[in-house]
PDB file with SEQRES, HELIX, SHEET and CRYST1 records, atoms N, CA, C and O in Angstrom:
SEQRES   1 A   88  MET PRO ALA ALA VAL ARG ALA GLY VAL THR PRO LYS LYS          
SEQRES   2 A   88  LEU ALA ASP ARG ASN ILE GLY GLU TRP ASN THR PHE GLU          
SEQRES   3 A   88  ILE THR MET LYS GLY SER ARG LEU THR VAL VAL LEU ASN          
SEQRES   4 A   88  GLY GLU ARG VAL ILE GLU ASN ALA GLU LEU PRO GLY VAL          
SEQRES   5 A   88  PRO ALA ARG GLY ARG ASN ALA LEU GLN HIS HIS GLY SER          
SEQRES   6 A   88  LYS LYS ASP GLY GLN TRP ALA ALA PRO PRO ALA LEU VAL          
SEQRES   7 A   88  GLN PHE ARG ASN ILE ALA ILE LYS GLU LEU                      
HELIX    1 AA1 ALA A    3  VAL A    9  1                                   7    
SHEET    1 AA1 3 PHE A  25  LYS A  30  0                                        
SHEET    2 AA1 3 ARG A  33  LEU A  38 -1                                        
SHEET    3 AA1 3 GLU A  41  GLU A  48 -1                                        
SHEET    1 AA2 2 SER A  65  LYS A  67  0                                        
SHEET    2 AA2 2 GLN A  70  ALA A  72 -1                                        
CRYST1    1.000    1.000    1.000  90.00  90.00  90.00 P 1           1          
ATOM      1  N   MET A   1     108.488  98.326  99.840  1.00  0.00           N  
ATOM      2  CA  MET A   1     108.280  97.787 101.151  1.00  0.00           C  
ATOM      3  C   MET A   1     109.649  97.408 101.740  1.00  0.00           C  
ATOM      4  O   MET A   1     110.428  96.708 101.093  1.00  0.00           O  
ATOM      5  N   PRO A   2     109.939  97.864 102.953  1.00  0.00           N  
ATOM      6  CA  PRO A   2     111.211  97.588 103.568  1.00  0.00           C  
ATOM      7  C   PRO A   2     111.415  96.048 103.714  1.00  0.00           C  
ATOM      8  O   PRO A   2     110.456  95.287 103.841  1.00  0.00           O  
ATOM      9  N   ALA A   3     112.676  95.640 103.690  1.00  0.00           N  
ATOM     10  CA  ALA A   3     113.010  94.211 103.761  1.00  0.00           C  
ATOM     11  C   ALA A   3     112.463  93.591 105.047  1.00  0.00           C  
ATOM     12  O   ALA A   3     111.972  92.463 105.019  1.00  0.00           O  
ATOM     13  N   ALA A   4     112.536  94.307 106.176  1.00  0.00           N  
ATOM     14  CA  ALA A   4     112.049  93.784 107.420  1.00  0.00           C  
ATOM     15  C   ALA A   4     110.526  93.493 107.386  1.00  0.00           C  
ATOM     16  O   ALA A   4     110.051  92.495 107.928  1.00  0.00           O  
ATOM     17  N   VAL A   5     109.788  94.411 106.725  1.00  0.00           N  
ATOM     18  CA  VAL A   5     108.333  94.224 106.607  1.00  0.00           C  
ATOM     19  C   VAL A   5     108.034  93.063 105.650  1.00  0.00           C  
ATOM     20  O   VAL A   5     107.148  92.248 105.909  1.00  0.00           O  
ATOM     21  N   ARG A   6     108.774  92.999 104.557  1.00  0.00           N  
ATOM     22  CA  ARG A   6     108.540  91.881 103.604  1.00  0.00           C  
ATOM     23  C   ARG A   6     108.812  90.528 104.269  1.00  0.00           C  
ATOM     24  O   ARG A   6     108.075  89.560 104.081  1.00  0.00           O  
ATOM     25  N   ALA A   7     109.889  90.493 105.046  1.00  0.00           N  
ATOM     26  CA  ALA A   7     110.226  89.223 105.769  1.00  0.00           C  
ATOM     27  C   ALA A   7     109.134  88.881 106.752  1.00  0.00           C  
ATOM     28  O   ALA A   7     108.805  87.705 106.909  1.00  0.00           O  
ATOM     29  N   GLY A   8     108.552  89.873 107.427  1.00  0.00           N  
ATOM     30  CA  GLY A   8     107.513  89.635 108.410  1.00  0.00           C  
ATOM     31  C   GLY A   8     106.219  89.180 107.857  1.00  0.00           C  
ATOM     32  O   GLY A   8     105.479  88.458 108.526  1.00  0.00           O  
ATOM     33  N   VAL A   9     105.910  89.582 106.639  1.00  0.00           N  
ATOM     34  CA  VAL A   9     104.624  89.199 106.049  1.00  0.00           C  
ATOM     35  C   VAL A   9     104.729  88.041 105.078  1.00  0.00           C  
ATOM     36  O   VAL A   9     103.732  87.668 104.460  1.00  0.00           O  
ATOM     37  N   THR A  10     105.942  87.449 104.924  1.00  0.00           N  
ATOM     38  CA  THR A  10     106.104  86.283 104.081  1.00  0.00           C  
ATOM     39  C   THR A  10     105.634  85.040 104.871  1.00  0.00           C  
ATOM     40  O   THR A  10     106.177  84.768 105.942  1.00  0.00           O  
ATOM     41  N   PRO A  11     104.650  84.292 104.376  1.00  0.00           N  
ATOM     42  CA  PRO A  11     104.152  83.152 105.093  1.00  0.00           C  
ATOM     43  C   PRO A  11     105.280  82.185 105.502  1.00  0.00           C  
ATOM     44  O   PRO A  11     106.193  81.924 104.719  1.00  0.00           O  
ATOM     45  N   LYS A  12     105.207  81.667 106.716  1.00  0.00           N  
ATOM     46  CA  LYS A  12     106.242  80.777 107.239  1.00  0.00           C  
ATOM     47  C   LYS A  12     106.093  79.349 106.814  1.00  0.00           C  
ATOM     48  O   LYS A  12     106.995  78.534 107.004  1.00  0.00           O  
ATOM     49  N   LYS A  13     104.930  79.034 106.224  1.00  0.00           N  
ATOM     50  CA  LYS A  13     104.690  77.681 105.688  1.00  0.00           C  
ATOM     51  C   LYS A  13     103.651  77.737 104.626  1.00  0.00           C  
ATOM     52  O   LYS A  13     102.881  78.695 104.557  1.00  0.00           O  
ATOM     53  N   LEU A  14     103.607  76.717 103.778  1.00  0.00           N  
ATOM     54  CA  LEU A  14     102.581  76.630 102.729  1.00  0.00           C  
ATOM     55  C   LEU A  14     101.376  75.902 103.311  1.00  0.00           C  
ATOM     56  O   LEU A  14     101.496  74.778 103.799  1.00  0.00           O  
ATOM     57  N   ALA A  15     100.224  76.545 103.257  1.00  0.00           N  
ATOM     58  CA  ALA A  15      99.002  75.941 103.794  1.00  0.00           C  
ATOM     59  C   ALA A  15      97.824  76.053 102.855  1.00  0.00           C  
ATOM     60  O   ALA A  15      96.707  75.678 103.209  1.00  0.00           O  
ATOM     61  N   ASP A  16      98.065  76.575 101.641  1.00  0.00           N  
ATOM     62  CA  ASP A  16      96.955  76.719 100.752  1.00  0.00           C  
ATOM     63  C   ASP A  16      96.525  75.427 100.133  1.00  0.00           C  
ATOM     64  O   ASP A  16      97.328  74.519  99.916  1.00  0.00           O  
ATOM     65  N   ARG A  17      95.246  75.352  99.851  1.00  0.00           N  
ATOM     66  CA  ARG A  17      94.640  74.125  99.280  1.00  0.00           C  
ATOM     67  C   ARG A  17      94.853  74.081  97.765  1.00  0.00           C  
ATOM     68  O   ARG A  17      95.281  75.064  97.160  1.00  0.00           O  
ATOM     69  N   ASN A  18      94.553  72.949  97.171  1.00  0.00           N  
ATOM     70  CA  ASN A  18      94.708  72.765  95.730  1.00  0.00           C  
ATOM     71  C   ASN A  18      93.742  73.675  94.993  1.00  0.00           C  
ATOM     72  O   ASN A  18      92.716  74.082  95.538  1.00  0.00           O  
ATOM     73  N   ILE A  19      94.073  73.985  93.770  1.00  0.00           N  
ATOM     74  CA  ILE A  19      93.242  74.749  92.853  1.00  0.00           C  
ATOM     75  C   ILE A  19      91.851  74.101  92.788  1.00  0.00           C  
ATOM     76  O   ILE A  19      91.740  72.887  92.616  1.00  0.00           O  
ATOM     77  N   GLY A  20      90.787  74.915  92.927  1.00  0.00           N  
ATOM     78  CA  GLY A  20      89.422  74.412  92.899  1.00  0.00           C  
ATOM     79  C   GLY A  20      88.855  74.188  94.294  1.00  0.00           C  
ATOM     80  O   GLY A  20      87.650  73.980  94.429  1.00  0.00           O  
ATOM     81  N   GLU A  21      89.697  74.224  95.353  1.00  0.00           N  
ATOM     82  CA  GLU A  21      89.243  74.055  96.715  1.00  0.00           C  
ATOM     83  C   GLU A  21      89.234  75.411  97.386  1.00  0.00           C  
ATOM     84  O   GLU A  21      90.052  76.273  97.064  1.00  0.00           O  
ATOM     85  N   TRP A  22      88.304  75.609  98.328  1.00  0.00           N  
ATOM     86  CA  TRP A  22      88.216  76.850  99.066  1.00  0.00           C  
ATOM     87  C   TRP A  22      89.310  76.929 100.106  1.00  0.00           C  
ATOM     88  O   TRP A  22      89.612  75.920 100.743  1.00  0.00           O  
ATOM     89  N   ASN A  23      89.916  78.084 100.303  1.00  0.00           N  
ATOM     90  CA  ASN A  23      90.842  78.345 101.352  1.00  0.00           C  
ATOM     91  C   ASN A  23      90.073  79.187 102.401  1.00  0.00           C  
ATOM     92  O   ASN A  23      89.169  79.948 102.055  1.00  0.00           O  
ATOM     93  N   THR A  24      90.444  79.034 103.666  1.00  0.00           N  
ATOM     94  CA  THR A  24      89.795  79.777 104.759  1.00  0.00           C  
ATOM     95  C   THR A  24      90.879  80.574 105.422  1.00  0.00           C  
ATOM     96  O   THR A  24      91.886  80.011 105.852  1.00  0.00           O  
ATOM     97  N   PHE A  25      90.699  81.891 105.517  1.00  0.00           N  
ATOM     98  CA  PHE A  25      91.644  82.789 106.183  1.00  0.00           C  
ATOM     99  C   PHE A  25      90.997  83.405 107.434  1.00  0.00           C  
ATOM    100  O   PHE A  25      89.803  83.705 107.461  1.00  0.00           O  
ATOM    101  N   GLU A  26      91.813  83.574 108.439  1.00  0.00           N  
ATOM    102  CA  GLU A  26      91.458  84.395 109.606  1.00  0.00           C  
ATOM    103  C   GLU A  26      92.591  85.433 109.701  1.00  0.00           C  
ATOM    104  O   GLU A  26      93.737  85.092 109.996  1.00  0.00           O  
ATOM    105  N   ILE A  27      92.254  86.674 109.450  1.00  0.00           N  
ATOM    106  CA  ILE A  27      93.238  87.771 109.428  1.00  0.00           C  
ATOM    107  C   ILE A  27      92.943  88.676 110.576  1.00  0.00           C  
ATOM    108  O   ILE A  27      91.831  89.190 110.696  1.00  0.00           O  
ATOM    109  N   THR A  28      93.936  88.888 111.442  1.00  0.00           N  
ATOM    110  CA  THR A  28      93.740  89.726 112.619  1.00  0.00           C  
ATOM    111  C   THR A  28      94.761  90.872 112.586  1.00  0.00           C  
ATOM    112  O   THR A  28      95.967  90.651 112.471  1.00  0.00           O  
ATOM    113  N   MET A  29      94.257  92.059 112.687  1.00  0.00           N  
ATOM    114  CA  MET A  29      95.093  93.259 112.836  1.00  0.00           C  
ATOM    115  C   MET A  29      94.822  93.883 114.205  1.00  0.00           C  
ATOM    116  O   MET A  29      93.691  94.254 114.519  1.00  0.00           O  
ATOM    117  N   LYS A  30      95.864  93.990 115.001  1.00  0.00           N  
ATOM    118  CA  LYS A  30      95.753  94.710 116.303  1.00  0.00           C  
ATOM    119  C   LYS A  30      96.796  95.803 116.246  1.00  0.00           C  
ATOM    120  O   LYS A  30      97.996  95.544 116.337  1.00  0.00           O  
ATOM    121  N   GLY A  31      96.318  97.050 116.092  1.00  0.00           N  
ATOM    122  CA  GLY A  31      97.241  98.166 115.889  1.00  0.00           C  
ATOM    123  C   GLY A  31      97.940  97.964 114.552  1.00  0.00           C  
ATOM    124  O   GLY A  31      97.283  97.882 113.514  1.00  0.00           O  
ATOM    125  N   SER A  32      99.253  97.884 114.568  1.00  0.00           N  
ATOM    126  CA  SER A  32     100.053  97.678 113.378  1.00  0.00           C  
ATOM    127  C   SER A  32     100.571  96.222 113.262  1.00  0.00           C  
ATOM    128  O   SER A  32     101.483  95.942 112.485  1.00  0.00           O  
ATOM    129  N   ARG A  33      99.970  95.304 114.049  1.00  0.00           N  
ATOM    130  CA  ARG A  33     100.434  93.922 114.097  1.00  0.00           C  
ATOM    131  C   ARG A  33      99.446  93.011 113.348  1.00  0.00           C  
ATOM    132  O   ARG A  33      98.235  93.082 113.557  1.00  0.00           O  
ATOM    133  N   LEU A  34      99.991  92.160 112.477  1.00  0.00           N  
ATOM    134  CA  LEU A  34      99.183  91.260 111.623  1.00  0.00           C  
ATOM    135  C   LEU A  34      99.453  89.808 111.984  1.00  0.00           C  
ATOM    136  O   LEU A  34     100.603  89.400 112.143  1.00  0.00           O  
ATOM    137  N   THR A  35      98.381  89.034 112.111  1.00  0.00           N  
ATOM    138  CA  THR A  35      98.462  87.566 112.246  1.00  0.00           C  
ATOM    139  C   THR A  35      97.499  86.985 111.227  1.00  0.00           C  
ATOM    140  O   THR A  35      96.366  87.446 111.086  1.00  0.00           O  
ATOM    141  N   VAL A  36      97.985  85.926 110.491  1.00  0.00           N  
ATOM    142  CA  VAL A  36      97.149  85.283 109.502  1.00  0.00           C  
ATOM    143  C   VAL A  36      97.156  83.771 109.770  1.00  0.00           C  
ATOM    144  O   VAL A  36      98.199  83.136 109.923  1.00  0.00           O  
ATOM    145  N   VAL A  37      95.907  83.226 109.818  1.00  0.00           N  
ATOM    146  CA  VAL A  37      95.729  81.770 109.914  1.00  0.00           C  
ATOM    147  C   VAL A  37      95.081  81.340 108.626  1.00  0.00           C  
ATOM    148  O   VAL A  37      94.003  81.813 108.264  1.00  0.00           O  
ATOM    149  N   LEU A  38      95.758  80.424 107.927  1.00  0.00           N  
ATOM    150  CA  LEU A  38      95.268  79.907 106.628  1.00  0.00           C  
ATOM    151  C   LEU A  38      94.985  78.426 106.760  1.00  0.00           C  
ATOM    152  O   LEU A  38      95.864  77.613 107.043  1.00  0.00           O  
ATOM    153  N   ASN A  39      93.698  78.108 106.538  1.00  0.00           N  
ATOM    154  CA  ASN A  39      93.258  76.725 106.659  1.00  0.00           C  
ATOM    155  C   ASN A  39      93.693  76.050 107.988  1.00  0.00           C  
ATOM    156  O   ASN A  39      94.108  74.892 108.018  1.00  0.00           O  
ATOM    157  N   GLY A  40      93.577  76.828 109.067  1.00  0.00           N  
ATOM    158  CA  GLY A  40      93.913  76.312 110.373  1.00  0.00           C  
ATOM    159  C   GLY A  40      95.385  76.330 110.746  1.00  0.00           C  
ATOM    160  O   GLY A  40      95.739  75.928 111.854  1.00  0.00           O  
ATOM    161  N   GLU A  41      96.258  76.789 109.842  1.00  0.00           N  
ATOM    162  CA  GLU A  41      97.689  76.873 110.076  1.00  0.00           C  
ATOM    163  C   GLU A  41      98.113  78.339 110.214  1.00  0.00           C  
ATOM    164  O   GLU A  41      97.827  79.159 109.341  1.00  0.00           O  
ATOM    165  N   ARG A  42      98.803  78.661 111.324  1.00  0.00           N  
ATOM    166  CA  ARG A  42      99.272  80.025 111.497  1.00  0.00           C  
ATOM    167  C   ARG A  42     100.453  80.236 110.563  1.00  0.00           C  
ATOM    168  O   ARG A  42     101.505  79.624 110.749  1.00  0.00           O  
ATOM    169  N   VAL A  43     100.294  81.090 109.564  1.00  0.00           N  
ATOM    170  CA  VAL A  43     101.322  81.291 108.551  1.00  0.00           C  
ATOM    171  C   VAL A  43     102.084  82.631 108.735  1.00  0.00           C  
ATOM    172  O   VAL A  43     103.225  82.771 108.294  1.00  0.00           O  
ATOM    173  N   ILE A  44     101.440  83.586 109.381  1.00  0.00           N  
ATOM    174  CA  ILE A  44     102.090  84.861 109.719  1.00  0.00           C  
ATOM    175  C   ILE A  44     101.678  85.192 111.161  1.00  0.00           C  
ATOM    176  O   ILE A  44     100.495  85.153 111.498  1.00  0.00           O  
ATOM    177  N   GLU A  45     102.670  85.518 112.012  1.00  0.00           N  
ATOM    178  CA  GLU A  45     102.311  85.769 113.414  1.00  0.00           C  
ATOM    179  C   GLU A  45     102.920  87.073 113.867  1.00  0.00           C  
ATOM    180  O   GLU A  45     104.136  87.263 113.844  1.00  0.00           O  
ATOM    181  N   ASN A  46     102.040  87.971 114.281  1.00  0.00           N  
ATOM    182  CA  ASN A  46     102.449  89.238 114.924  1.00  0.00           C  
ATOM    183  C   ASN A  46     103.416  90.060 114.119  1.00  0.00           C  
ATOM    184  O   ASN A  46     104.307  90.689 114.690  1.00  0.00           O  
ATOM    185  N   ALA A  47     103.268  90.077 112.776  1.00  0.00           N  
ATOM    186  CA  ALA A  47     104.155  90.839 111.925  1.00  0.00           C  
ATOM    187  C   ALA A  47     103.867  92.328 112.053  1.00  0.00           C  
ATOM    188  O   ALA A  47     102.704  92.731 112.077  1.00  0.00           O  
ATOM    189  N   GLU A  48     104.915  93.155 112.135  1.00  0.00           N  
ATOM    190  CA  GLU A  48     104.799  94.601 112.272  1.00  0.00           C  
ATOM    191  C   GLU A  48     104.612  95.217 110.887  1.00  0.00           C  
ATOM    192  O   GLU A  48     105.407  94.992 109.974  1.00  0.00           O  
ATOM    193  N   LEU A  49     103.526  96.011 110.755  1.00  0.00           N  
ATOM    194  CA  LEU A  49     103.254  96.733 109.515  1.00  0.00           C  
ATOM    195  C   LEU A  49     103.177  98.181 109.824  1.00  0.00           C  
ATOM    196  O   LEU A  49     102.088  98.698 110.070  1.00  0.00           O  
ATOM    197  N   PRO A  50     104.281  98.860 109.823  1.00  0.00           N  
ATOM    198  CA  PRO A  50     104.317 100.312 110.184  1.00  0.00           C  
ATOM    199  C   PRO A  50     103.510 101.164 109.184  1.00  0.00           C  
ATOM    200  O   PRO A  50     103.510 100.902 107.981  1.00  0.00           O  
ATOM    201  N   GLY A  51     102.843 102.163 109.702  1.00  0.00           N  
ATOM    202  CA  GLY A  51     102.148 103.102 108.835  1.00  0.00           C  
ATOM    203  C   GLY A  51     100.758 102.683 108.471  1.00  0.00           C  
ATOM    204  O   GLY A  51     100.131 103.376 107.670  1.00  0.00           O  
ATOM    205  N   VAL A  52     100.210 101.580 109.002  1.00  0.00           N  
ATOM    206  CA  VAL A  52      98.850 101.183 108.685  1.00  0.00           C  
ATOM    207  C   VAL A  52      97.891 102.075 109.473  1.00  0.00           C  
ATOM    208  O   VAL A  52      97.982 102.163 110.698  1.00  0.00           O  
ATOM    209  N   PRO A  53      96.955 102.746 108.753  1.00  0.00           N  
ATOM    210  CA  PRO A  53      96.043 103.626 109.480  1.00  0.00           C  
ATOM    211  C   PRO A  53      95.078 102.829 110.382  1.00  0.00           C  
ATOM    212  O   PRO A  53      94.767 101.675 110.088  1.00  0.00           O  
ATOM    213  N   ALA A  54      94.623 103.425 111.441  1.00  0.00           N  
ATOM    214  CA  ALA A  54      93.737 102.753 112.395  1.00  0.00           C  
ATOM    215  C   ALA A  54      92.360 102.554 111.768  1.00  0.00           C  
ATOM    216  O   ALA A  54      91.634 101.659 112.203  1.00  0.00           O  
ATOM    217  N   ARG A  55      91.966 103.338 110.775  1.00  0.00           N  
ATOM    218  CA  ARG A  55      90.656 103.167 110.151  1.00  0.00           C  
ATOM    219  C   ARG A  55      90.853 103.352 108.641  1.00  0.00           C  
ATOM    220  O   ARG A  55      91.814 103.963 108.176  1.00  0.00           O  
ATOM    221  N   GLY A  56      89.897 102.795 107.912  1.00  0.00           N  
ATOM    222  CA  GLY A  56      89.954 102.945 106.458  1.00  0.00           C  
ATOM    223  C   GLY A  56      89.216 101.804 105.723  1.00  0.00           C  
ATOM    224  O   GLY A  56      88.518 100.998 106.338  1.00  0.00           O  
ATOM    225  N   ARG A  57      89.384 101.768 104.474  1.00  0.00           N  
ATOM    226  CA  ARG A  57      88.715 100.737 103.654  1.00  0.00           C  
ATOM    227  C   ARG A  57      89.446  99.414 103.735  1.00  0.00           C  
ATOM    228  O   ARG A  57      90.644  99.360 104.013  1.00  0.00           O  
ATOM    229  N   ASN A  58      88.694  98.339 103.484  1.00  0.00           N  
ATOM    230  CA  ASN A  58      89.253  97.021 103.374  1.00  0.00           C  
ATOM    231  C   ASN A  58      89.267  96.681 101.882  1.00  0.00           C  
ATOM    232  O   ASN A  58      88.366  97.072 101.139  1.00  0.00           O  
ATOM    233  N   ALA A  59      90.298  95.949 101.453  1.00  0.00           N  
ATOM    234  CA  ALA A  59      90.364  95.602 100.052  1.00  0.00           C  
ATOM    235  C   ALA A  59      90.832  94.103  99.961  1.00  0.00           C  
ATOM    236  O   ALA A  59      91.541  93.586 100.825  1.00  0.00           O  
ATOM    237  N   LEU A  60      90.398  93.479  98.894  1.00  0.00           N  
ATOM    238  CA  LEU A  60      90.836  92.096  98.603  1.00  0.00           C  
ATOM    239  C   LEU A  60      91.690  92.104  97.329  1.00  0.00           C  
ATOM    240  O   LEU A  60      91.347  92.771  96.352  1.00  0.00           O  
ATOM    241  N   GLN A  61      92.792  91.368  97.344  1.00  0.00           N  
ATOM    242  CA  GLN A  61      93.732  91.412  96.259  1.00  0.00           C  
ATOM    243  C   GLN A  61      94.138  89.984  95.916  1.00  0.00           C  
ATOM    244  O   GLN A  61      94.189  89.102  96.774  1.00  0.00           O  
ATOM    245  N   HIS A  62      94.424  89.788  94.633  1.00  0.00           N  
ATOM    246  CA  HIS A  62      94.868  88.498  94.127  1.00  0.00           C  
ATOM    247  C   HIS A  62      96.246  88.667  93.454  1.00  0.00           C  
ATOM    248  O   HIS A  62      96.429  89.561  92.628  1.00  0.00           O  
ATOM    249  N   HIS A  63      97.200  87.812  93.809  1.00  0.00           N  
ATOM    250  CA  HIS A  63      98.569  87.995  93.303  1.00  0.00           C  
ATOM    251  C   HIS A  63      98.924  87.007  92.202  1.00  0.00           C  
ATOM    252  O   HIS A  63     100.066  87.013  91.742  1.00  0.00           O  
ATOM    253  N   GLY A  64      98.020  86.177  91.765  1.00  0.00           N  
ATOM    254  CA  GLY A  64      98.385  85.239  90.692  1.00  0.00           C  
ATOM    255  C   GLY A  64      97.690  83.912  90.895  1.00  0.00           C  
ATOM    256  O   GLY A  64      96.765  83.787  91.696  1.00  0.00           O  
ATOM    257  N   SER A  65      98.160  82.914  90.145  1.00  0.00           N  
ATOM    258  CA  SER A  65      97.570  81.592  90.199  1.00  0.00           C  
ATOM    259  C   SER A  65      98.655  80.570  90.011  1.00  0.00           C  
ATOM    260  O   SER A  65      99.802  80.916  89.731  1.00  0.00           O  
ATOM    261  N   LYS A  66      98.301  79.311  90.164  1.00  0.00           N  
ATOM    262  CA  LYS A  66      99.269  78.230  89.911  1.00  0.00           C  
ATOM    263  C   LYS A  66      98.913  77.541  88.594  1.00  0.00           C  
ATOM    264  O   LYS A  66      97.743  77.300  88.296  1.00  0.00           O  
ATOM    265  N   LYS A  67      99.958  77.230  87.811  1.00  0.00           N  
ATOM    266  CA  LYS A  67      99.793  76.493  86.600  1.00  0.00           C  
ATOM    267  C   LYS A  67     100.803  75.343  86.633  1.00  0.00           C  
ATOM    268  O   LYS A  67     102.006  75.587  86.730  1.00  0.00           O  
ATOM    269  N   ASP A  68     100.350  74.136  86.556  1.00  0.00           N  
ATOM    270  CA  ASP A  68     101.241  72.966  86.671  1.00  0.00           C  
ATOM    271  C   ASP A  68     102.029  72.995  87.945  1.00  0.00           C  
ATOM    272  O   ASP A  68     103.199  72.612  87.965  1.00  0.00           O  
ATOM    273  N   GLY A  69     101.394  73.454  89.038  1.00  0.00           N  
ATOM    274  CA  GLY A  69     102.053  73.458  90.309  1.00  0.00           C  
ATOM    275  C   GLY A  69     103.009  74.653  90.541  1.00  0.00           C  
ATOM    276  O   GLY A  69     103.625  74.749  91.603  1.00  0.00           O  
ATOM    277  N   GLN A  70     103.132  75.558  89.555  1.00  0.00           N  
ATOM    278  CA  GLN A  70     103.991  76.736  89.690  1.00  0.00           C  
ATOM    279  C   GLN A  70     103.176  77.980  89.638  1.00  0.00           C  
ATOM    280  O   GLN A  70     102.169  78.045  88.932  1.00  0.00           O  
ATOM    281  N   TRP A  71     103.610  79.011  90.405  1.00  0.00           N  
ATOM    282  CA  TRP A  71     102.873  80.274  90.401  1.00  0.00           C  
ATOM    283  C   TRP A  71     103.035  80.947  89.048  1.00  0.00           C  
ATOM    284  O   TRP A  71     104.128  81.012  88.485  1.00  0.00           O  
ATOM    285  N   ALA A  72     101.895  81.451  88.537  1.00  0.00           N  
ATOM    286  CA  ALA A  72     101.887  82.201  87.275  1.00  0.00           C  
ATOM    287  C   ALA A  72     101.180  83.498  87.517  1.00  0.00           C  
ATOM    288  O   ALA A  72     100.454  83.630  88.502  1.00  0.00           O  
ATOM    289  N   ALA A  73     101.370  84.463  86.650  1.00  0.00           N  
ATOM    290  CA  ALA A  73     100.749  85.773  86.781  1.00  0.00           C  
ATOM    291  C   ALA A  73      99.258  85.691  86.513  1.00  0.00           C  
ATOM    292  O   ALA A  73      98.799  84.741  85.879  1.00  0.00           O  
ATOM    293  N   PRO A  74      98.469  86.697  86.999  1.00  0.00           N  
ATOM    294  CA  PRO A  74      97.059  86.756  86.653  1.00  0.00           C  
ATOM    295  C   PRO A  74      96.904  86.919  85.153  1.00  0.00           C  
ATOM    296  O   PRO A  74      97.920  87.239  84.536  1.00  0.00           O  
ATOM    297  N   PRO A  75      95.812  86.750  84.503  1.00  0.00           N  
ATOM    298  CA  PRO A  75      94.509  86.672  85.121  1.00  0.00           C  
ATOM    299  C   PRO A  75      94.164  85.234  85.545  1.00  0.00           C  
ATOM    300  O   PRO A  75      94.633  84.270  84.940  1.00  0.00           O  
ATOM    301  N   ALA A  76      93.370  85.111  86.553  1.00  0.00           N  
ATOM    302  CA  ALA A  76      92.890  83.831  87.086  1.00  0.00           C  
ATOM    303  C   ALA A  76      91.566  84.074  87.780  1.00  0.00           C  
ATOM    304  O   ALA A  76      91.305  85.169  88.279  1.00  0.00           O  
ATOM    305  N   LEU A  77      90.759  83.078  87.806  1.00  0.00           N  
ATOM    306  CA  LEU A  77      89.449  83.174  88.488  1.00  0.00           C  
ATOM    307  C   LEU A  77      89.687  83.277  89.996  1.00  0.00           C  
ATOM    308  O   LEU A  77      90.401  82.459  90.575  1.00  0.00           O  
ATOM    309  N   VAL A  78      89.094  84.270  90.613  1.00  0.00           N  
ATOM    310  CA  VAL A  78      89.137  84.456  92.077  1.00  0.00           C  
ATOM    311  C   VAL A  78      87.709  84.685  92.552  1.00  0.00           C  
ATOM    312  O   VAL A  78      86.976  85.512  92.010  1.00  0.00           O  
ATOM    313  N   GLN A  79      87.337  83.929  93.582  1.00  0.00           N  
ATOM    314  CA  GLN A  79      86.035  84.111  94.205  1.00  0.00           C  
ATOM    315  C   GLN A  79      86.151  84.216  95.671  1.00  0.00           C  
ATOM    316  O   GLN A  79      87.032  83.600  96.272  1.00  0.00           O  
ATOM    317  N   PHE A  80      85.255  85.009  96.298  1.00  0.00           N  
ATOM    318  CA  PHE A  80      85.300  85.203  97.719  1.00  0.00           C  
ATOM    319  C   PHE A  80      83.894  84.870  98.254  1.00  0.00           C  
ATOM    320  O   PHE A  80      82.891  85.082  97.572  1.00  0.00           O  
ATOM    321  N   ARG A  81      83.848  84.354  99.469  1.00  0.00           N  
ATOM    322  CA  ARG A  81      82.539  84.026 100.065  1.00  0.00           C  
ATOM    323  C   ARG A  81      82.656  84.192 101.592  1.00  0.00           C  
ATOM    324  O   ARG A  81      83.747  84.151 102.159  1.00  0.00           O  
ATOM    325  N   ASN A  82      81.529  84.373 102.213  1.00  0.00           N  
ATOM    326  CA  ASN A  82      81.429  84.381 103.688  1.00  0.00           C  
ATOM    327  C   ASN A  82      82.450  85.306 104.344  1.00  0.00           C  
ATOM    328  O   ASN A  82      83.196  84.895 105.233  1.00  0.00           O  
ATOM    329  N   ILE A  83      82.473  86.542 103.898  1.00  0.00           N  
ATOM    330  CA  ILE A  83      83.437  87.492 104.445  1.00  0.00           C  
ATOM    331  C   ILE A  83      82.739  88.186 105.641  1.00  0.00           C  
ATOM    332  O   ILE A  83      81.629  88.708 105.531  1.00  0.00           O  
ATOM    333  N   ALA A  84      83.447  88.161 106.779  1.00  0.00           N  
ATOM    334  CA  ALA A  84      82.945  88.840 107.959  1.00  0.00           C  
ATOM    335  C   ALA A  84      84.065  89.703 108.530  1.00  0.00           C  
ATOM    336  O   ALA A  84      85.220  89.282 108.579  1.00  0.00           O  
ATOM    337  N   ILE A  85      83.715  90.910 108.960  1.00  0.00           N  
ATOM    338  CA  ILE A  85      84.686  91.828 109.536  1.00  0.00           C  
ATOM    339  C   ILE A  85      84.159  92.210 110.892  1.00  0.00           C  
ATOM    340  O   ILE A  85      83.001  92.600 111.043  1.00  0.00           O  
ATOM    341  N   LYS A  86      85.058  92.089 111.917  1.00  0.00           N  
ATOM    342  CA  LYS A  86      84.660  92.364 113.306  1.00  0.00           C  
ATOM    343  C   LYS A  86      85.697  93.253 113.917  1.00  0.00           C  
ATOM    344  O   LYS A  86      86.892  92.972 113.827  1.00  0.00           O  
ATOM    345  N   GLU A  87      85.255  94.346 114.553  1.00  0.00           N  
ATOM    346  CA  GLU A  87      86.157  95.219 115.250  1.00  0.00           C  
ATOM    347  C   GLU A  87      86.522  94.582 116.568  1.00  0.00           C  
ATOM    348  O   GLU A  87      85.651  94.096 117.289  1.00  0.00           O  
ATOM    349  N   LEU A  88      87.821  94.579 116.896  1.00  0.00           N  
ATOM    350  CA  LEU A  88      88.311  93.962 118.119  1.00  0.00           C  
ATOM    351  C   LEU A  88      88.333  94.982 119.251  1.00  0.00           C  
ATOM    352  O   LEU A  88      88.718  94.652 120.372  1.00  0.00           O  
TER     353      LEU A  88                                                      
END                                                                             
């Protein structure tokens, strides 16, 4: 991933809830532009993601967990609920 893309998709603030609490995401893609709102906080705004196809599959991914307040590698329990996808 190019450095400019990585910088664009790195959250600008920490807004995730404690382990055991549900997080709420609103993820918006308009063309190749991404905006993410996490628990009511805008953490990524209008990031450019070149090469994203206009159509295709959606996927959910987990990058790890926290242990004693520090990020650790998977495996970790991940659950999803109330997923809605709307074409803009």
